[in-house]
N, C-alpha and C positions, 0 to 999 in steps of 0.2 A: 503494500497500498504507500501510496506517494503523499508526504504531507505537502499542501500546500497552503499559500499564504496568499488571499485575494486581498488588495486595496484598491479601492475605489470611494468619493465622497458621495455617490448615488448608490442608496439601498436597494433599490429595484435591482439593481447592477449586479452589486455582491449577492442577495438572496439567490439571482439569477444562476451566476456560475457555481456557485456553492452548490445548489442544488444539481446542474446538470455533471461538475465532479462528481459529487457522491453518487449519484447515480451509476456511474462508471469505477466505485469501488477507493475514490479517493478519500481524505480526509480534509478537512478544509477547515481553514482559519480566515474569519476575516475581521477587518480592521476600515475603518471610514476614516481616518488620518495616520499620518506618520508617528507620530506619537503612540498610538496604539498599536502600528505593525513594529514599531521597536520592542515595546513590550511583548510581545506575541514573540518576537524572534529572540530576546533571552528568555524567554521562559519553556520557549516547544524547539524541537528540533524540527525546523522547515527545510523541504527539499527543493521548491520552487516558490517563486513570488511573481503574482501576477500583480500590476499596477498599473493604472490610471497615469497618465501623464500629466493632467490636469488636475491640483487637487488643491482644496480650498487655500490652506498656510503656505503648501510647500508644492513640488512636482515628484513625480515619481522617479524624476532625474536624480531627484536629492536624495530618494530612498536607496536609490540604484547606489549612488557615490558612497553612503553611510555600509551600506552592503559590501563594498567593495574596499573599505577602509577596516571593516572587522578581519 
């Protein structure tokens, strides 16, 4: 099973992606902002991150930069 983190500030997108991926047997976590995503990344082993590029207070590119520094 793959552990996937979905990051998007639009809840319908989070729910839809999580549902589709769960149907395929993946475990999903969702975050609607970068702070929540960072918390999840520290608490769990995540294999894949799917992120929106345009988030409210920051961008998906900021999150990717954070992941690259880890």
